[in-house]
MILUM-542491 format. One record per residue: residue number from 1; x, y, z of N, C-alpha, C in turn. Coordinates in pm, whole numbers, padded with zeros to 5 digits, always signed. Atoms other than C-alpha are relative to their C-alpha. Example, Ala and Ser with C-alpha at 12.3 -4.5 7.8 and 13.67 -1.06 7.14 Angstrom:
<pts>
PT     i     n_c1     n_c2     n_c3    ca_c1    ca_c2    ca_c3     c_c1     c_c2     c_c3
PT     1   +00089   -00119   +00000   +01230   -00450   +00780   +00090   +00120   +00000
PT     2   -00082   -00119   -00006   +01367   -00106   +00714   -00077   +00109   +00073
</pts>
This chain:
<pts>
PT     i     n_c1     n_c2     n_c3    ca_c1    ca_c2    ca_c3     c_c1     c_c2     c_c3
PT     1   +00144   -00025   +00029   -04094   +02796   -00580   -00016   +00069   -00134
PT     2   +00021   -00058   +00135   -04226   +02876   -00930   -00055   +00142   +00008
PT     3   +00048   -00136   +00011   -04280   +03242   -01015   -00058   +00018   -00145
PT     4   +00063   -00024   +00129   -04482   +03390   -01305   +00023   +00139   -00047
PT     5   -00047   -00133   +00052   -04385   +03684   -01528   -00119   +00090   -00027
PT     6   +00117   -00081   +00015   -04690   +03894   -01463   +00033   +00146   -00043
PT     7   -00033   -00135   +00038   -04507   +04226   -01519   +00078   +00010   -00127
PT     8   -00067   +00000   +00126   -04339   +04130   -01844   -00081   +00071   -00104
PT     9   +00069   -00062   +00118   -04419   +04337   -02154   +00041   -00063   -00124
PT    10   -00045   +00078   +00112   -04314   +04061   -02384   -00094   -00112   -00032
PT    11   +00077   +00110   +00048   -04506   +03808   -02590   +00084   -00087   -00090
PT    12   -00057   +00092   +00092   -04369   +03496   -02758   -00112   -00057   -00092
PT    13   +00091   +00056   +00098   -04549   +03402   -03082   +00074   -00113   -00059
PT    14   -00060   +00125   +00055   -04434   +03044   -03138   -00087   -00059   -00108
PT    15   +00081   +00036   +00108   -04559   +02959   -03481   -00058   +00120   -00069
PT    16   +00043   -00129   +00046   -04576   +03308   -03632   -00082   -00011   -00132
PT    17   +00068   +00020   +00129   -04695   +03183   -03976   -00001   +00137   -00081
PT    18   +00002   -00116   +00082   -04817   +03489   -04174   +00010   +00131   +00087
PT    19   -00027   -00117   -00082   -04776   +03728   -03875   -00130   +00068   +00051
PT    20   +00118   -00065   -00042   -05141   +03809   -03808   -00009   +00007   +00154
PT    21   -00003   -00011   -00147   -05105   +03729   -03436   +00103   +00098   +00049
PT    22   -00102   -00100   -00038   -04786   +03923   -03409   -00046   +00139   -00020
PT    23   +00059   -00135   +00028   -04963   +04219   -03566   -00089   +00047   +00118
PT    24   +00095   -00035   -00111   -05225   +04214   -03289   +00081   +00028   +00131
PT    25   -00079   -00012   -00122   -04969   +04170   -03008   +00072   +00134   -00004
PT    26   -00063   -00126   +00016   -04778   +04469   -03139   -00102   +00119   +00027
PT    27   +00097   -00103   -00018   -05097   +04675   -03143   -00035   +00013   +00152
PT    28   +00029   -00002   -00142   -05155   +04582   -02779   +00110   +00070   +00076
PT    29   -00109   -00066   -00065   -04821   +04750   -02702   +00110   -00083   +00052
PT    30   -00107   +00093   -00047   -04613   +04441   -02628   +00111   -00004   -00096
PT    31   -00106   +00047   +00089   -04269   +04358   -02762   -00029   -00146   -00030
PT    32   +00026   +00139   +00051   -04273   +04028   -02956   +00124   -00065   -00046
PT    33   -00093   +00094   +00062   -04045   +03741   -03020   -00079   -00096   -00073
PT    34   +00084   +00081   +00088   -04191   +03562   -03319   +00087   -00108   -00062
PT    35   -00077   +00108   +00050   -04052   +03218   -03407   -00074   -00070   -00122
PT    36   +00055   +00058   +00123   -04106   +03069   -03756   +00107   -00074   -00071
PT    37   -00100   +00081   +00068   -03929   +02780   -03937   +00005   +00023   -00147
PT    38   +00010   -00015   +00148   -04050   +02867   -04290   +00073   +00126   -00040
PT    39   -00078   -00115   +00036   -03790   +03103   -04444   -00079   +00102   -00080
PT    40   +00079   -00094   +00085   -04042   +03249   -04694   -00089   +00085   +00091
PT    41   +00087   -00080   -00096   -04275   +03352   -04407   +00080   +00100   +00079
PT    42   -00089   -00096   -00074   -03988   +03505   -04216   +00033   +00119   -00081
PT    43   -00037   -00108   +00089   -03888   +03708   -04514   -00122   +00099   -00021
PT    44   +00119   -00088   +00015   -04250   +03837   -04569   -00025   +00082   +00129
PT    45   +00025   -00073   -00124   -04280   +03927   -04196   +00100   +00107   +00023
PT    46   -00104   -00101   -00009   -03952   +04113   -04208   -00037   +00128   -00080
PT    47   +00050   -00116   +00081   -04102   +04341   -04479   -00127   +00056   +00066
PT    48   +00126   -00041   -00052   -04448   +04360   -04322   +00021   +00086   +00130
PT    49   -00017   -00061   -00129   -04312   +04459   -03980   +00138   +00068   +00009
PT    50   -00134   -00062   +00002   -03998   +04649   -04088   +00015   +00101   +00105
PT    51   -00012   -00101   -00098   -04070   +04936   -03863   +00017   -00049   +00145
PT    52   -00005   +00062   -00133   -04135   +04724   -03551   +00141   -00064   +00021
PT    53   -00136   +00055   -00007   -03808   +04536   -03628   +00107   +00103   +00024
PT    54   -00100   -00116   -00018   -03612   +04863   -03660   -00006   +00058   +00137
PT    55   +00022   -00061   -00131   -03759   +04992   -03341   +00035   -00090   +00115
PT    56   -00032   +00097   -00111   -03653   +04680   -03151   -00123   -00062   +00067
PT    57   +00121   +00057   -00067   -04014   +04587   -03068   -00023   -00144   -00050
PT    58   +00022   +00130   +00052   -04010   +04274   -03278   +00131   -00070   -00035
PT    59   -00114   +00091   +00043   -03751   +03994   -03309   -00059   -00121   -00070
PT    60   +00041   +00117   +00075   -03817   +03736   -03576   +00112   -00103   +00007
PT    61   -00095   +00105   -00015   -03640   +03407   -03502   -00034   -00105   -00101
PT    62   +00018   +00101   +00109   -03594   +03185   -03807   +00053   -00134   +00054
PT    63   -00041   +00128   -00062   -03589   +02846   -03634   -00122   -00084   +00034
PT    64   +00105   +00086   -00048   -03799   +02549   -03530   +00026   -00025   +00147
PT    65   -00022   +00035   -00142   -03858   +02480   -03166   -00005   -00157   +00011
PT    66   -00013   +00144   +00004   -03756   +02128   -03076   +00055   -00048   +00134
PT    67   -00042   +00063   -00125   -03624   +01892   -02808   +00146   +00036   +00037
PT    68   -00142   -00040   -00022   -03265   +02016   -02854   +00038   +00106   -00112
PT    69   -00051   -00104   +00093   -03069   +02294   -03035   +00079   -00076   -00108
PT    70   -00075   +00060   +00104   -02873   +02236   -03352   -00079   +00018   -00134
PT    71   +00078   -00004   +00123   -03031   +02149   -03688   -00095   -00116   -00002
PT    72   +00095   +00107   +00019   -03330   +01945   -03790   -00061   +00015   -00132
PT    73   +00072   -00009   +00121   -03532   +01857   -04092   -00144   +00058   +00028
PT    74   +00126   -00063   -00009   -03849   +02063   -04150   -00069   -00017   -00131
PT    75   +00079   +00022   +00123   -04129   +01993   -04396   -00094   +00123   -00020
PT    76   +00080   -00114   +00043   -04269   +02306   -04565   -00118   -00058   -00089
PT    77   +00113   +00038   +00077   -04622   +02230   -04685   -00026   +00100   -00108
PT    78   +00012   -00097   +00107   -04654   +02384   -05027   -00149   +00026   -00038
PT    79   +00140   -00017   +00026   -05034   +02345   -05036   -00068   +00080   +00108
PT    80   +00063   -00069   -00112   -05115   +02482   -04693   +00109   +00026   +00106
PT    81   -00119   -00026   -00087   -04827   +02653   -04505   -00032   -00008   +00145
PT    82   +00033   +00022   -00138   -05019   +02627   -04178   +00035   -00140   +00047
PT    83   -00023   +00140   -00038   -04952   +02252   -04183   +00154   -00036   +00000
PT    84   -00144   +00033   +00003   -04568   +02277   -04216   +00038   -00040   +00136
PT    85   -00024   +00061   -00132   -04408   +02077   -03939   +00135   -00076   -00005
PT    86   -00111   +00092   -00019   -04107   +01882   -03812   -00054   -00146   -00022
PT    87   +00065   +00138   +00001   -04352   +01584   -03788   -00050   -00031   -00148
PT    88   +00048   +00026   +00138   -04392   +01425   -04136   -00144   -00042   -00011
PT    89   +00135   +00032   +00003   -04728   +01278   -04055   -00091   +00126   +00008
PT    90   +00076   -00124   -00013   -04852   +01621   -03955   +00009   +00084   -00129
PT    91   -00021   -00089   +00111   -04703   +01814   -04248   -00058   -00057   -00126
PT    92   +00050   +00054   +00128   -04817   +01564   -04517   -00149   -00045   -00006
PT    93   +00137   +00042   -00007   -05179   +01540   -04426   -00071   +00020   -00142
PT    94   +00086   -00008   +00124   -05434   +01480   -04714   +00090   -00009   -00122
PT    95   -00086   +00018   +00119   -05151   +01377   -04947   +00050   +00128   -00055
PT    96   -00046   -00130   +00049   -05035   +01743   -04969   +00150   -00008   -00030
PT    97   -00140   -00009   +00050   -04702   +01840   -05126   +00083   +00073   +00100
PT    98   -00088   -00061   -00097   -04415   +01911   -04899   +00150   +00006   -00057
PT    99   -00144   -00013   +00031   -04050   +02030   -04939   +00077   -00009   +00126
PT   100   -00079   +00017   -00121   -03799   +01914   -04691   +00123   +00096   +00000
PT   101   -00111   -00094   -00013   -03551   +02180   -04572   +00073   -00027   +00137
PT   102   -00067   +00010   -00125   -03293   +02194   -04297   +00002   +00136   +00067
PT   103   +00009   -00126   -00084   -03343   +02457   -04020   +00067   -00015   +00131
PT   104   -00048   -00004   -00135   -03189   +02565   -03701   -00113   -00031   +00098
PT   105   +00102   +00027   -00100   -03374   +02444   -03395   +00051   +00048   +00136
PT   106   -00030   -00060   -00127   -03391   +02593   -03050   -00095   -00065   +00105
PT   107   +00084   +00050   -00105   -03541   +02490   -02714   -00068   +00125   +00073
PT   108   +00067   -00101   -00075   -03782   +02692   -02500   +00087   +00066   +00104
PT   109   -00089   -00055   -00101   -03525   +02734   -02214   +00102   +00095   -00070
PT   110   -00099   -00088   +00073   -03280   +02881   -02471   -00065   +00131   -00035
PT   111   +00070   -00126   +00037   -03539   +03132   -02591   -00020   +00083   +00126
PT   112   +00022   -00073   -00127   -03617   +03229   -02225   +00133   +00070   +00040
PT   113   -00130   -00050   -00043   -03247   +03273   -02153   +00048   +00119   -00087
PT   114   -00048   -00106   +00091   -03183   +03490   -02460   -00088   +00123   -00002
PT   115   +00094   -00109   +00015   -03498   +03703   -02465   -00078   +00042   +00123
PT   116   +00085   -00023   -00113   -03654   +03677   -02130   -00125   -00087   +00005
PT   117   +00131   +00075   -00017   -03971   +03507   -01995   -00113   +00092   -00039
PT   118   +00106   -00083   +00034   -04281   +03648   -02162   -00116   +00004   +00094
PT   119   +00128   -00003   -00069   -04606   +03759   -02010   -00090   -00109   -00053
PT   120   +00090   +00098   +00069   -04788   +03543   -02265   +00080   -00081   -00096
PT   121   -00064   +00090   +00092   -04668   +03238   -02453   -00108   -00063   -00085
PT   122   +00092   +00057   +00091   -04864   +03147   -02766   +00073   -00116   -00071
PT   123   -00059   +00122   +00059   -04792   +02784   -02884   -00094   -00050   -00107
PT   124   +00071   +00062   +00120   -04905   +02677   -03234   +00106   -00044   -00092
PT   125   -00123   +00044   +00078   -04620   +02477   -03375   -00024   -00141   -00066
PT   126   +00037   +00109   +00092   -04808   +02206   -03566   +00067   -00132   +00026
PT   127   -00045   +00144   -00027   -04749   +01859   -03417   +00107   -00008   +00101
PT   128   -00104   +00010   -00103   -04479   +01948   -03163   -00031   +00085   +00118
PT   129   +00047   -00081   -00109   -04683   +02158   -02917   +00040   -00064   +00132
PT   130   -00027   +00072   -00124   -04623   +01889   -02658   +00140   +00017   +00046
PT   131   -00140   -00023   -00033   -04249   +01945   -02680   +00021   +00126   +00075
PT   132   -00010   -00132   -00066   -04289   +02306   -02581   -00058   -00009   +00139
PT   133   +00065   +00013   -00131   -04525   +02222   -02294   +00088   -00075   +00097
PT   134   -00086   +00077   -00090   -04291   +01958   -02155   +00117   +00084   +00047
PT   135   -00113   -00089   -00037   -04014   +02221   -02152   -00033   +00106   +00099
PT   136   +00045   -00091   -00102   -04221   +02441   -01928   +00024   -00059   +00142
PT   137   -00015   +00064   -00137   -04190   +02188   -01639   +00125   +00039   +00065
PT   138   -00120   -00022   -00091   -03949   +02275   -01358   +00068   +00135   -00030
PT   139   -00064   -00137   +00024   -03868   +02631   -01498   -00036   +00080   +00124
PT   140   +00024   -00084   -00119   -03824   +02867   -01207   -00083   +00122   -00025
PT   141   +00083   -00116   +00038   -03996   +03152   -01394   -00078   -00041   -00122
PT   142   +00086   +00033   +00109   -04294   +03089   -01623   -00082   +00118   -00050
PT   143   +00094   -00105   +00046   -04518   +03303   -01844   -00125   +00007   +00089
PT   144   +00126   -00014   -00083   -04819   +03442   -01662   -00117   -00068   -00073
PT   145   +00109   +00056   +00084   -05042   +03320   -01954   +00056   -00089   -00108
PT   146   -00043   +00089   +00103   -05016   +03036   -02203   -00125   -00040   -00084
PT   147   +00102   +00065   +00082   -05226   +02922   -02500   +00063   -00101   -00085
PT   148   -00046   +00106   +00091   -05189   +02611   -02705   -00117   -00059   -00083
PT   149   +00103   +00059   +00091   -05379   +02469   -03003   -00030   -00138   +00047
PT   150   +00045   +00121   -00059   -05581   +02169   -02895   +00060   -00124   -00067
PT   151   -00070   +00110   +00078   -05465   +01915   -03167   -00024   -00138   +00059
PT   152   +00036   +00137   -00039   -05638   +01605   -03023   +00060   -00042   +00136
PT   153   -00067   +00042   -00124   -05422   +01600   -02704   -00031   +00090   +00115
PT   154   +00036   -00100   -00098   -05611   +01847   -02491   +00013   -00049   +00144
PT   155   -00006   +00054   -00138   -05637   +01624   -02183   +00151   +00002   +00050
PT   156   -00136   +00006   -00035   -05263   +01574   -02186   +00060   +00141   +00022
PT   157   -00047   -00141   -00009   -05193   +01946   -02245   -00042   +00064   +00127
PT   158   +00051   -00058   -00122   -05416   +02050   -01959   +00066   -00059   +00129
PT   159   -00063   +00065   -00113   -05258   +01799   -01723   +00144   +00060   +00019
PT   160   -00134   -00060   -00011   -04911   +01934   -01808   -00004   +00146   +00049
PT   161   +00006   -00136   -00041   -05018   +02294   -01768   -00040   +00014   +00153
PT   162   +00031   +00006   -00143   -05180   +02216   -01427   +00120   -00034   +00086
PT   163   -00124   +00038   -00070   -04854   +02050   -01322   +00098   +00113   +00008
PT   164   -00086   -00120   -00004   -04680   +02378   -01403   -00052   +00108   +00091
PT   165   +00055   -00087   -00100   -04903   +02555   -01148   -00113   +00084   -00056
PT   166   +00110   -00084   +00053   -05163   +02712   -01383   -00132   -00054   +00053
PT   167   +00123   +00039   -00068   -05500   +02713   -01214   -00126   +00069   -00056
PT   168   +00112   -00057   +00071   -05724   +02915   -01445   +00004   -00038   -00146
PT   169   +00003   +00056   +00141   -05840   +02780   -01784   -00116   +00058   -00075
PT   170   +00107   -00036   +00094   -06053   +02893   -02081   +00022   -00078   -00125
PT   171   +00001   +00066   +00129   -06147   +02726   -02408   -00057   +00094   -00101
PT   172   +00047   -00095   +00105   -06175   +02936   -02724   -00021   -00081   -00125
PT   173   +00033   +00055   +00125   -06354   +02810   -03027   +00060   +00085   -00113
PT   174   -00068   -00076   +00101   -06122   +02918   -03310   -00084   +00029   -00123
PT   175   +00087   -00026   +00110   -06398   +02901   -03563   -00079   +00126   +00015
PT   176   +00075   -00119   -00023   -06554   +03201   -03401   +00088   +00123   +00000
PT   177   -00092   -00114   -00010   -06243   +03427   -03412   -00012   +00095   -00114
PT   178   +00005   -00089   +00120   -06275   +03560   -03767   -00107   +00101   +00016
PT   179   +00101   -00111   -00006   -06448   +03901   -03761   -00017   +00060   +00142
PT   180   -00006   -00060   -00133   -06412   +03956   -03386   +00076   +00132   -00006
PT   181   -00072   -00125   -00001   -06303   +04311   -03306   +00053   +00039   +00132
PT   182   -00052   -00073   -00116   -06093   +04491   -03056   -00003   +00147   -00032
PT   183   +00022   -00134   +00040   -06227   +04836   -03098   +00103   +00093   +00065
PT   184   -00094   -00086   -00066   -05989   +04985   -02846   +00136   +00010   -00078
PT   185   -00126   +00006   +00076   -05691   +04890   -03061   -00018   +00002   -00147
PT   186   +00024   -00013   +00144   -05854   +04916   -03398   +00034   -00122   -00077
PT   187   -00046   +00127   +00060   -05818   +04552   -03480   -00123   -00089   -00024
PT   188   +00102   +00100   +00034   -06043   +04303   -03659   +00079   -00133   -00028
PT   189   -00071   +00125   +00011   -05924   +03939   -03632   -00028   -00067   -00132
PT   190   +00018   +00064   +00129   -05874   +03777   -03973   -00015   -00151   +00021
PT   191   +00011   +00151   -00004   -05939   +03407   -04055   +00136   -00051   +00037
PT   192   -00118   +00065   -00040   -05684   +03184   -03895   +00083   +00061   +00115
PT   193   -00069   -00062   -00116   -05581   +03426   -03622   -00031   -00072   +00130
PT   194   +00025   +00066   -00126   -05547   +03301   -03271   -00105   +00074   +00087
PT   195   +00109   -00075   -00074   -05773   +03579   -03133   +00053   +00063   +00120
PT   196   -00037   -00082   -00113   -05770   +03768   -02805   +00081   -00080   +00101
PT   197   -00065   +00062   -00106   -05556   +03695   -02506   -00105   -00053   +00099
PT   198   +00093   +00068   -00094   -05710   +03473   -02234   -00079   +00089   +00082
PT   199   +00069   -00094   -00090   -05793   +03761   -02014   -00119   +00068   -00061
PT   200   +00107   -00074   +00072   -06014   +03914   -02287   -00102   -00092   -00060
PT   201   +00102   +00097   +00041   -06205   +03595   -02369   -00113   +00003   +00095
PT   202   +00123   -00009   -00089   -06562   +03613   -02237   -00003   -00125   +00089
PT   203   +00017   +00109   -00099   -06639   +03406   -01930   +00101   +00002   +00108
PT   204   -00094   +00002   -00111   -06471   +03334   -01606   +00100   -00110   -00027
PT   205   -00100   +00102   +00000   -06158   +03137   -01567   -00053   -00127   +00076
PT   206   +00046   +00124   -00064   -06234   +02772   -01483   +00115   -00068   +00071
PT   207   -00105   +00082   -00065   -06048   +02551   -01242   +00039   -00112   -00094
PT   208   -00044   +00110   +00080   -05850   +02263   -01383   -00110   -00110   -00013
PT   209   +00098   +00109   +00000   -06119   +02003   -01287   -00121   +00047   -00080
PT   210   +00112   -00049   +00078   -06397   +02225   -01433   +00030   +00007   -00147
PT   211   -00035   -00012   +00138   -06208   +02282   -01748   +00011   -00140   -00066
PT   212   -00007   +00136   +00057   -06142   +01908   -01799   -00148   -00051   -00028
PT   213   +00136   +00040   +00023   -06519   +01848   -01761   -00062   +00076   -00114
PT   214   +00048   -00078   +00111   -06597   +02134   -01998   +00050   -00054   -00134
PT   215   -00060   +00049   +00122   -06352   +02001   -02256   -00064   -00139   -00033
PT   216   +00052   +00136   +00023   -06491   +01641   -02213   -00141   +00001   -00047
PT   217   +00138   -00012   +00051   -06839   +01761   -02297   -00016   +00092   -00115
PT   218   +00002   -00095   +00106   -06748   +02008   -02565   +00082   -00044   -00120
PT   219   -00095   +00033   +00111   -06445   +01890   -02770   +00006   -00152   -00028
PT   220   -00001   +00146   +00020   -06396   +01515   -02721   -00015   -00069   +00136
PT   221   +00029   +00074   -00122   -06495   +01263   -02455   +00132   -00064   +00050
PT   222   -00120   +00053   -00063   -06250   +01088   -02224   +00058   -00119   -00075
PT   223   -00050   +00109   +00086   -06220   +00799   -02471   +00059   +00053   -00131
PT   224   -00060   -00058   +00111   -06103   +01040   -02736   -00092   +00021   -00123
PT   225   +00096   -00019   +00111   -06421   +01053   -02947   -00034   +00145   -00017
PT   226   +00031   -00142   +00032   -06477   +01385   -03114   -00150   +00026   +00019
PT   227   +00135   -00029   -00026   -06799   +01551   -03003   -00058   +00110   -00089
PT   228   +00042   -00112   +00075   -06815   +01856   -03227   +00037   -00017   -00147
PT   229   -00040   +00004   +00143   -06804   +01912   -03606   +00147   +00042   -00022
PT   230   -00143   -00035   +00029   -06455   +01938   -03763   +00014   +00143   -00049
PT   231   -00010   -00142   +00033   -06544   +02286   -03867   +00035   +00087   +00121
PT   232   -00026   -00070   -00122   -06476   +02387   -03506   +00136   -00055   +00050
PT   233   -00125   +00045   -00062   -06130   +02376   -03344   +00034   +00101   +00108
PT   234   -00017   -00067   -00124   -05996   +02506   -03016   +00145   +00032   +00040
PT   235   -00119   -00024   -00072   -05719   +02680   -02833   -00035   -00003   +00153
PT   236   +00016   +00010   -00145   -05671   +02608   -02465   +00083   +00122   +00063
PT   237   -00073   -00113   -00062   -05578   +02920   -02259   +00012   -00028   +00153
PT   238   -00015   +00017   -00141   -05446   +02920   -01905   +00076   +00114   +00062
PT   239   -00071   -00100   -00074   -05309   +03152   -01635   +00019   -00045   +00138
PT   240   -00022   +00026   -00140   -05198   +03153   -01274   -00079   +00108   +00069
PT   241   +00092   -00095   -00068   -05474   +03311   -01068   +00049   +00033   +00141
PT   242   -00031   -00024   -00135   -05337   +03275   -00719   +00149   +00032   +00024
</pts>
């Protein structure tokens, strides 16, 4: 029977990028494992969070999450580092300039084995989010909460998460995150941040069926047609309620 890591004090930040999400998670009092494939961003984060690294509260993993461990090619987008990806089509959008590098790759089960299963798993790994979600299946212990960037495949993502036993869902419009505040922890969310944890997003948790209906009337319809302006984009949050 699947269990959920409700008492964990650990967060996985998969797709650390500039570290703004990691910064918030540390302010919340969690330990953080932050994974990032771009070596320049890892170096900057090591300087920014030097105290947290020294205290053992933050582990920065320079690697790409993938279907297997070993090495893989990774494309660093030199115009927009948020688009860097293993997937060439994803990384090279809008004819942007990319640099191909070789990086170590890891799997989600390997991260769980080495660092433990987190309370919250943030997934924002640009074009390979589905790989991470697929690796959640059949794990005996799962994060209590998960979020994943929508990226056009929300119906598939929600189906996978429901199959993992998650029964509470929320949809966060990422275009509304900038400027939100967490006064208790003295934090203002900058542009590009993932925002609050699912438990702190306004509104009740929705069932899977209600979430699918909400998504199908908010983000894109069941035929895949986008319903909202491209200035809006979403994260799907889920938890195990029962």
